[in-house]
Chimera marker file (.cmm) of the C-alpha trace (Angstrom):
<marker_set name="trace">
<marker id="1" x="-12.836" y="4.469" z="4.670" r="1" g="1" b="0" radius="0.5"/>
<marker id="2" x="-16.392" y="3.820" z="3.544" r="1" g="1" b="0" radius="0.5"/>
<marker id="3" x="-15.977" y="6.441" z="0.811" r="1" g="1" b="0" radius="0.5"/>
<marker id="4" x="-12.731" y="4.890" z="-0.421" r="1" g="1" b="0" radius="0.5"/>
<marker id="5" x="-14.279" y="1.431" z="-0.556" r="1" g="1" b="0" radius="0.5"/>
<marker id="6" x="-17.251" y="2.730" z="-2.514" r="1" g="1" b="0" radius="0.5"/>
<marker id="7" x="-15.045" y="3.524" z="-5.530" r="1" g="1" b="0" radius="0.5"/>
<marker id="8" x="-15.813" y="1.128" z="-8.367" r="1" g="1" b="0" radius="0.5"/>
<marker id="9" x="-12.570" y="0.081" z="-10.044" r="1" g="1" b="0" radius="0.5"/>
<marker id="10" x="-8.866" y="0.427" z="-9.425" r="1" g="1" b="0" radius="0.5"/>
<marker id="11" x="-7.319" y="3.510" z="-7.838" r="1" g="1" b="0" radius="0.5"/>
<marker id="12" x="-3.655" y="4.526" z="-8.104" r="1" g="1" b="0" radius="0.5"/>
<marker id="13" x="-2.283" y="6.718" z="-5.341" r="1" g="1" b="0" radius="0.5"/>
<marker id="14" x="1.092" y="8.402" z="-4.919" r="1" g="1" b="0" radius="0.5"/>
<marker id="15" x="1.842" y="9.949" z="-1.542" r="1" g="1" b="0" radius="0.5"/>
<marker id="16" x="4.253" y="10.189" z="1.365" r="1" g="1" b="0" radius="0.5"/>
<marker id="17" x="5.065" y="7.084" z="3.367" r="1" g="1" b="0" radius="0.5"/>
<marker id="18" x="3.489" y="8.594" z="6.496" r="1" g="1" b="0" radius="0.5"/>
<marker id="19" x="0.095" y="9.043" z="4.835" r="1" g="1" b="0" radius="0.5"/>
<marker id="20" x="0.191" y="5.650" z="3.106" r="1" g="1" b="0" radius="0.5"/>
<marker id="21" x="1.057" y="3.851" z="6.321" r="1" g="1" b="0" radius="0.5"/>
<marker id="22" x="-1.956" y="5.422" z="8.051" r="1" g="1" b="0" radius="0.5"/>
<marker id="23" x="-4.139" y="4.570" z="5.046" r="1" g="1" b="0" radius="0.5"/>
<marker id="24" x="-3.053" y="0.919" z="5.274" r="1" g="1" b="0" radius="0.5"/>
<marker id="25" x="-3.743" y="0.813" z="9.009" r="1" g="1" b="0" radius="0.5"/>
<marker id="26" x="-7.214" y="2.273" z="8.546" r="1" g="1" b="0" radius="0.5"/>
<marker id="27" x="-7.832" y="-0.078" z="5.562" r="1" g="1" b="0" radius="0.5"/>
<marker id="28" x="-7.310" y="-3.002" z="7.921" r="1" g="1" b="0" radius="0.5"/>
<marker id="29" x="-9.540" y="-1.481" z="10.597" r="1" g="1" b="0" radius="0.5"/>
<marker id="30" x="-6.663" y="-0.464" z="12.864" r="1" g="1" b="0" radius="0.5"/>
<marker id="31" x="-6.386" y="2.864" z="14.632" r="1" g="1" b="0" radius="0.5"/>
<marker id="32" x="-4.040" y="5.388" z="12.949" r="1" g="1" b="0" radius="0.5"/>
<marker id="33" x="-1.406" y="4.626" z="15.601" r="1" g="1" b="0" radius="0.5"/>
<marker id="34" x="-1.134" y="1.137" z="14.084" r="1" g="1" b="0" radius="0.5"/>
<marker id="35" x="0.679" y="2.722" z="11.131" r="1" g="1" b="0" radius="0.5"/>
<marker id="36" x="3.915" y="2.642" z="13.112" r="1" g="1" b="0" radius="0.5"/>
<marker id="37" x="4.114" y="-1.099" z="12.424" r="1" g="1" b="0" radius="0.5"/>
<marker id="38" x="4.276" y="-0.646" z="8.640" r="1" g="1" b="0" radius="0.5"/>
<marker id="39" x="7.613" y="0.130" z="7.008" r="1" g="1" b="0" radius="0.5"/>
<marker id="40" x="7.672" y="1.773" z="3.573" r="1" g="1" b="0" radius="0.5"/>
<marker id="41" x="10.766" y="2.423" z="1.496" r="1" g="1" b="0" radius="0.5"/>
<marker id="42" x="11.232" y="5.116" z="-1.132" r="1" g="1" b="0" radius="0.5"/>
<marker id="43" x="9.616" y="4.239" z="-4.479" r="1" g="1" b="0" radius="0.5"/>
<marker id="44" x="8.093" y="1.056" z="-3.061" r="1" g="1" b="0" radius="0.5"/>
<marker id="45" x="4.897" y="-0.447" z="-4.407" r="1" g="1" b="0" radius="0.5"/>
<marker id="46" x="2.016" y="-1.663" z="-2.263" r="1" g="1" b="0" radius="0.5"/>
<marker id="47" x="-1.545" y="-2.804" z="-2.901" r="1" g="1" b="0" radius="0.5"/>
<marker id="48" x="-4.589" y="-2.808" z="-0.686" r="1" g="1" b="0" radius="0.5"/>
<marker id="49" x="-7.207" y="-5.290" z="-1.779" r="1" g="1" b="0" radius="0.5"/>
<marker id="50" x="-9.812" y="-7.752" z="-0.518" r="1" g="1" b="0" radius="0.5"/>
<marker id="51" x="-9.563" y="-11.448" z="0.390" r="1" g="1" b="0" radius="0.5"/>
<marker id="52" x="-12.965" y="-12.402" z="-1.035" r="1" g="1" b="0" radius="0.5"/>
<marker id="53" x="-15.174" y="-9.318" z="-0.803" r="1" g="1" b="0" radius="0.5"/>
<marker id="54" x="-15.118" y="-5.743" z="0.561" r="1" g="1" b="0" radius="0.5"/>
<marker id="55" x="-15.815" y="-6.950" z="4.087" r="1" g="1" b="0" radius="0.5"/>
<marker id="56" x="-12.384" y="-8.663" z="4.112" r="1" g="1" b="0" radius="0.5"/>
<marker id="57" x="-9.699" y="-6.002" z="3.478" r="1" g="1" b="0" radius="0.5"/>
<marker id="58" x="-6.102" y="-7.232" z="3.212" r="1" g="1" b="0" radius="0.5"/>
<marker id="59" x="-2.676" y="-6.035" z="2.134" r="1" g="1" b="0" radius="0.5"/>
<marker id="60" x="-1.953" y="-7.693" z="-1.209" r="1" g="1" b="0" radius="0.5"/>
<marker id="61" x="1.586" y="-6.370" z="-1.624" r="1" g="1" b="0" radius="0.5"/>
<marker id="62" x="3.669" y="-4.259" z="0.712" r="1" g="1" b="0" radius="0.5"/>
<marker id="63" x="6.912" y="-2.311" z="0.353" r="1" g="1" b="0" radius="0.5"/>
<marker id="64" x="7.974" y="-4.038" z="-2.879" r="1" g="1" b="0" radius="0.5"/>
<marker id="65" x="11.142" y="-2.448" z="-4.263" r="1" g="1" b="0" radius="0.5"/>
<marker id="66" x="12.157" y="-5.130" z="-6.785" r="1" g="1" b="0" radius="0.5"/>
<marker id="67" x="11.599" y="-2.716" z="-9.659" r="1" g="1" b="0" radius="0.5"/>
<marker id="68" x="14.150" y="-0.320" z="-8.146" r="1" g="1" b="0" radius="0.5"/>
<marker id="69" x="16.785" y="-3.061" z="-7.861" r="1" g="1" b="0" radius="0.5"/>
<marker id="70" x="16.072" y="-4.253" z="-11.406" r="1" g="1" b="0" radius="0.5"/>
<marker id="71" x="16.511" y="-0.718" z="-12.736" r="1" g="1" b="0" radius="0.5"/>
<marker id="72" x="19.871" y="-0.390" z="-10.969" r="1" g="1" b="0" radius="0.5"/>
<marker id="73" x="21.020" y="-3.687" z="-12.491" r="1" g="1" b="0" radius="0.5"/>
<marker id="74" x="20.115" y="-2.484" z="-15.977" r="1" g="1" b="0" radius="0.5"/>
<marker id="75" x="21.996" y="0.782" z="-15.444" r="1" g="1" b="0" radius="0.5"/>
<marker id="76" x="25.147" y="-1.045" z="-14.367" r="1" g="1" b="0" radius="0.5"/>
<marker id="77" x="25.355" y="-3.099" z="-17.596" r="1" g="1" b="0" radius="0.5"/>
<link id1="1" id2="2" r="1" g="1" b="0" radius="0.2"/>
<link id1="2" id2="3" r="1" g="1" b="0" radius="0.2"/>
<link id1="3" id2="4" r="1" g="1" b="0" radius="0.2"/>
<link id1="4" id2="5" r="1" g="1" b="0" radius="0.2"/>
<link id1="5" id2="6" r="1" g="1" b="0" radius="0.2"/>
<link id1="6" id2="7" r="1" g="1" b="0" radius="0.2"/>
<link id1="7" id2="8" r="1" g="1" b="0" radius="0.2"/>
<link id1="8" id2="9" r="1" g="1" b="0" radius="0.2"/>
<link id1="9" id2="10" r="1" g="1" b="0" radius="0.2"/>
<link id1="10" id2="11" r="1" g="1" b="0" radius="0.2"/>
<link id1="11" id2="12" r="1" g="1" b="0" radius="0.2"/>
<link id1="12" id2="13" r="1" g="1" b="0" radius="0.2"/>
<link id1="13" id2="14" r="1" g="1" b="0" radius="0.2"/>
<link id1="14" id2="15" r="1" g="1" b="0" radius="0.2"/>
<link id1="15" id2="16" r="1" g="1" b="0" radius="0.2"/>
<link id1="16" id2="17" r="1" g="1" b="0" radius="0.2"/>
<link id1="17" id2="18" r="1" g="1" b="0" radius="0.2"/>
<link id1="18" id2="19" r="1" g="1" b="0" radius="0.2"/>
<link id1="19" id2="20" r="1" g="1" b="0" radius="0.2"/>
<link id1="20" id2="21" r="1" g="1" b="0" radius="0.2"/>
<link id1="21" id2="22" r="1" g="1" b="0" radius="0.2"/>
<link id1="22" id2="23" r="1" g="1" b="0" radius="0.2"/>
<link id1="23" id2="24" r="1" g="1" b="0" radius="0.2"/>
<link id1="24" id2="25" r="1" g="1" b="0" radius="0.2"/>
<link id1="25" id2="26" r="1" g="1" b="0" radius="0.2"/>
<link id1="26" id2="27" r="1" g="1" b="0" radius="0.2"/>
<link id1="27" id2="28" r="1" g="1" b="0" radius="0.2"/>
<link id1="28" id2="29" r="1" g="1" b="0" radius="0.2"/>
<link id1="29" id2="30" r="1" g="1" b="0" radius="0.2"/>
<link id1="30" id2="31" r="1" g="1" b="0" radius="0.2"/>
<link id1="31" id2="32" r="1" g="1" b="0" radius="0.2"/>
<link id1="32" id2="33" r="1" g="1" b="0" radius="0.2"/>
<link id1="33" id2="34" r="1" g="1" b="0" radius="0.2"/>
<link id1="34" id2="35" r="1" g="1" b="0" radius="0.2"/>
<link id1="35" id2="36" r="1" g="1" b="0" radius="0.2"/>
<link id1="36" id2="37" r="1" g="1" b="0" radius="0.2"/>
<link id1="37" id2="38" r="1" g="1" b="0" radius="0.2"/>
<link id1="38" id2="39" r="1" g="1" b="0" radius="0.2"/>
<link id1="39" id2="40" r="1" g="1" b="0" radius="0.2"/>
<link id1="40" id2="41" r="1" g="1" b="0" radius="0.2"/>
<link id1="41" id2="42" r="1" g="1" b="0" radius="0.2"/>
<link id1="42" id2="43" r="1" g="1" b="0" radius="0.2"/>
<link id1="43" id2="44" r="1" g="1" b="0" radius="0.2"/>
<link id1="44" id2="45" r="1" g="1" b="0" radius="0.2"/>
<link id1="45" id2="46" r="1" g="1" b="0" radius="0.2"/>
<link id1="46" id2="47" r="1" g="1" b="0" radius="0.2"/>
<link id1="47" id2="48" r="1" g="1" b="0" radius="0.2"/>
<link id1="48" id2="49" r="1" g="1" b="0" radius="0.2"/>
<link id1="49" id2="50" r="1" g="1" b="0" radius="0.2"/>
<link id1="50" id2="51" r="1" g="1" b="0" radius="0.2"/>
<link id1="51" id2="52" r="1" g="1" b="0" radius="0.2"/>
<link id1="52" id2="53" r="1" g="1" b="0" radius="0.2"/>
<link id1="53" id2="54" r="1" g="1" b="0" radius="0.2"/>
<link id1="54" id2="55" r="1" g="1" b="0" radius="0.2"/>
<link id1="55" id2="56" r="1" g="1" b="0" radius="0.2"/>
<link id1="56" id2="57" r="1" g="1" b="0" radius="0.2"/>
<link id1="57" id2="58" r="1" g="1" b="0" radius="0.2"/>
<link id1="58" id2="59" r="1" g="1" b="0" radius="0.2"/>
<link id1="59" id2="60" r="1" g="1" b="0" radius="0.2"/>
<link id1="60" id2="61" r="1" g="1" b="0" radius="0.2"/>
<link id1="61" id2="62" r="1" g="1" b="0" radius="0.2"/>
<link id1="62" id2="63" r="1" g="1" b="0" radius="0.2"/>
<link id1="63" id2="64" r="1" g="1" b="0" radius="0.2"/>
<link id1="64" id2="65" r="1" g="1" b="0" radius="0.2"/>
<link id1="65" id2="66" r="1" g="1" b="0" radius="0.2"/>
<link id1="66" id2="67" r="1" g="1" b="0" radius="0.2"/>
<link id1="67" id2="68" r="1" g="1" b="0" radius="0.2"/>
<link id1="68" id2="69" r="1" g="1" b="0" radius="0.2"/>
<link id1="69" id2="70" r="1" g="1" b="0" radius="0.2"/>
<link id1="70" id2="71" r="1" g="1" b="0" radius="0.2"/>
<link id1="71" id2="72" r="1" g="1" b="0" radius="0.2"/>
<link id1="72" id2="73" r="1" g="1" b="0" radius="0.2"/>
<link id1="73" id2="74" r="1" g="1" b="0" radius="0.2"/>
<link id1="74" id2="75" r="1" g="1" b="0" radius="0.2"/>
<link id1="75" id2="76" r="1" g="1" b="0" radius="0.2"/>
<link id1="76" id2="77" r="1" g="1" b="0" radius="0.2"/>
</marker_set>
């Protein structure tokens, strides 16, 4: 995780839900087994960020699928 946090700037990552759930758990300092508590839907958006500084990792957004619902509404018009 130290290597990930050393990146200067924003990183965009696309991956499977299994990997991203483990990444989120490790981001928060949990063991990989903690990933079982995080649900991720298909095409969902999530952000990992910091509360005030890199010593305070948090989940900024998790499993947001509003864009998927909005797209479906547009298609139905």
